[in-house]
Each structure stands twice: as structure tokens, then as C-alpha cells.
N, C-alpha and C positions, 0 to 999 in steps of 0.2 A: 621485516626486522629491523628494526629502528638501529640496533648499534652494526648493521652488515656495512662494509666499505660502498662510497659512491657506485663505483662501477666493478661488479664482485668479479664477476669472469675474468676482465683484463686483470683485479689484483692479483687473481687467483696464476693467473698465466705467470706472472712478475714473479710469485714466491716459488711457484714449480720450478723457473729455470733459475734463481739466483739467491737460492734460500735452501738450507736443508731440514724442512721444515716437516710433518710426517702430512699424510692424506688429513687424517681425523682433524689436525688440526688448523690446515689450511681452510678445509669442508665445516670447521663450526665458524671461523672468521668472517668466510664468503658466504654461508649460507647455502651453501651447496652438500649435494650426497658425496658422501666420498667416492664411490664408484665413478661420479661424473669430474673428480678430480684425477683419479686415478686414469680415466680418459685422456684429460687435458696433457697429463705426462707423457701417455704412449703416442699422442698427435693424432689419436681418434676423434678429440675433440676442440671448440674453440679454433678450428685452424683461420687463418688469416686474423685473430685477433691479438692487435699488437698491447704486449703488457703495461701495465702502467706501476707506476712507483709510489706504493703507498708512504713512502715516508717523504718522499717530495712535495703527496698531497698534504701532508701533515696528519695522515691516519694513522701511522704507526711511528712508533721510533725505533730507531737502533739498538737500545737498550732491549725494549719489549722481544724483539725477533730474537737478540742471544740469547735471553732467558728461555725462550721457549724451545729454541736449538738445544739447548743444554739438556733441560727436560722435558721429555717425548707428554707429560701430564700436563705440560703448563697451556693454557688456555688464554689465546691471545685476545686482546680487550684495542678496542678502540680509542684512540687519543681523544680529549675533552678539546673541542675545536676554540679555538681562541677568540672567535669573533661570534656572539648569538645572533641569527637571522632569527628576526620575529617569522611568527608561523603566519601564513596567508590565508588570508579570513575569504571566506568564499562569498563570491559576487553576487548581489541581489540583482535579479531581474528576470527576463524569460531566459528558459531554459534554450539551449543551444542544441539544435536540429542537424543531423547530418545532409549535405544534399541532397542523396539519394532516398531521402526518407522525407523532404519538404510538399513535394507532391502529394503523400498520404495525410497532409495535416487536416486541410479542410472537412474528409470522411470522418476525421478523430474528433472534430469540433463538433459535427454533424450528432457524434454517436456521445458523446459528451451533454446538449445543448438535450437529446428526446430522453434519455436514461438518467440525465442527474438534473435536473432542472434546480436542484437547489444550490447549485456550484455558482459562485459569482463568476463575473468575468478575469477579475486579477488569478483567480485559482486555476481556472482554462488556461491563461498564459501561463502558469508555471509548469502546468504539466505538458504541455505540448510544444511551448516556445513559440505565440503566436501575438498578434495583434488586436485591440480591443477592435477596430475596424474592422478586420475580417469576421470577428465573433459577431458584431452586429450584421454583417450583410448576410452571413449565413443563417442566425436569428429571422431574420429579413426576407428572406428567400432574394437579395439580390445580388447574390456572390455572383458573380460572370459564367460560373460552370455549375450553377443552380440544378439543373436539370440533370447532370452526371454524376451528382454526387452519393453515395451510399453511407450510410451508417456503419463504420469500422470503430472496432476496439480500440482504443489508442495503448494499450497491454500489446494485443496482438503483433497491433504495428512495431511496436519497439519503439516508440517515441516516447514512454514512461514507462516506470516497473508498476507492479501491482500495489506494491507497499506504498510509493507515494497517490496513487489514485484512493486508495483505502483511507488514506489519514486527510486529505482534503474533503473526500465524502464526510467522514464523521466530524471534521472541522466546521462543515455547514452543519451538518444534523444540529451539531451544539448550538450552534448560533440561530439557528432558524427550527425550530423544533415542527413537527408535523402535526397539523388542527388535532382537535377530538375528533370532529368528524370523519379524518379520513383514519383512525387510526382502528377503525373495526369497532364489531361488538366487543360489549367486557362481559365479565361475570357478573352477575347481583350479587351483593353481600347474604350470608347466610341467615340472617334475619327477616330477610324480604322472603327467598324461597322458604322457609321453616316456617312462617306464619300461617295461622289458618285462614279459609279463606270465608267471608265476610255474605253471607247469606243476602241477598239486594232484595230492597222492601217491595212490596206490588204497589203498582200506581192505582191512587182511587179508581181513577175509569175501570181499570181491571177488574178491581176487586166488586165494583157496581154490576159490570158486566156478569161476574162469576156468580152473582146474588142472583141475578135476574135468572140466569140458567137452572140454577136449583131451583124456583119458585116455579118455573114451567114444565119441571119436570114434574114435580109434588104434584099440580094438578092433572097432567097424563097418567100417572099414577092409579091417580082415584077415579077418574073415568073408566077407565081397566077394570077396576073393581067394581065400578057400578056407583058411584056415587052421583049425586045431582050436584052440578054445580050453580051457584045462585045468578 
């Protein structure tokens, strides 16, 4: 929650100990459940947490607390900060990979190279947080551990999310569409499938052969009838 104090539980501990605010008011301010605030007041939760004064940190004013104590329906609001800090921009570069997952990166790179050859090296670097030299070594089978590598899905290994992988694949597909030959067979238009078939014209040699067969059949018939041939 954007309007919650910096340390919600520590602030709740201080408000429970030093004010007469209701549990609902503290829970609304600190973005906590009412039962959790009640457990803090009973000593069942937040044990060992030192209370943080929201007045000293500039998150609440004494007038705001006094108004809330006088009116149980009054909702506390965080005071506007006097100094506006710029929003931290995300750093560009390879994704950070925890130490426990770094030994799985070569297997993930091999999986991406085999199953998504359309991905660029820069996209693979963003997905699994590797270097171009490592990708080239795995592609060319010159990696020091090439004999033991097995392709494993980087999403299953926890190196990237399925959403990030799908976005990179879609981006690569738009930049490099598949050739027409690899897209498979397509349906013919209706004008071609419904057009009447034309009978092929007989070749001259076939016509002459048919005529010869007919003449021979006539003479054979005449011989059977007793006619004399010249």
C-alpha cells in the first residue's frame, strides 16, 4: 500500500503503547488486520519489535493523532513528505541470478538454444542473466561442461517467469517471422477448389494408335463374316 508507513508493525507498536487510537484506526493506517493489532496490544504478536514514533519520522502529526483520538470514525492519513525522492528506474542489463541457481544456467541456455532458435543472444542474456561468451560456447559445444549438460526449462528452474519468456518469444517472432515453407500447408481458395476440371486433350500419337486399333478390329470382323480381303 502506497500510503502505509515505512515500518508498519513498529509504527503499530508505538501507536498501541502511546495513544488511545482504536484497533481499527491503527489497522487502517498500518495496512494490518484488526486481529493482528489486537494481538500486538495483548503481547501475542510483534514481540521484540521496538516501537517507531511516526511523529519523529514525519509520517504523522500530533494534530492528526489528536483528531483521530477525539473521533473514532476519523481515518489517519500519512503526511505529505517534504522532500520528493525520484523514482528508482530499473537497471538495464543481465538479470541477477542467485548463487544457488547459477549452476543451472548452462542447462537453461541449452534449452533456449534448442527450443527457441529465433531468440537473440541479448534476449537469452536478459532471461537467464548470462554472458554472450557462455552462449557462444554452448552453441558451438566448446563449453567446459558440454558433455554433462542437459536442456532444462528456465521457468522450471526458477531463472525467469513464464510471462517474461513468452514476451521474448513473441518479440523474436515479430522481428523474424517464419518462412513460408515452414508454415505448413494452407487451404486453397474456393475459386480453385470449385472450378470444373478440364479434360486433357489426347496426344496425336495416342489418337493415331486408337485409329490403327479400330482398322484392325474392322478387318478381323470381316474375316469372321467370311469376307475376302484384297
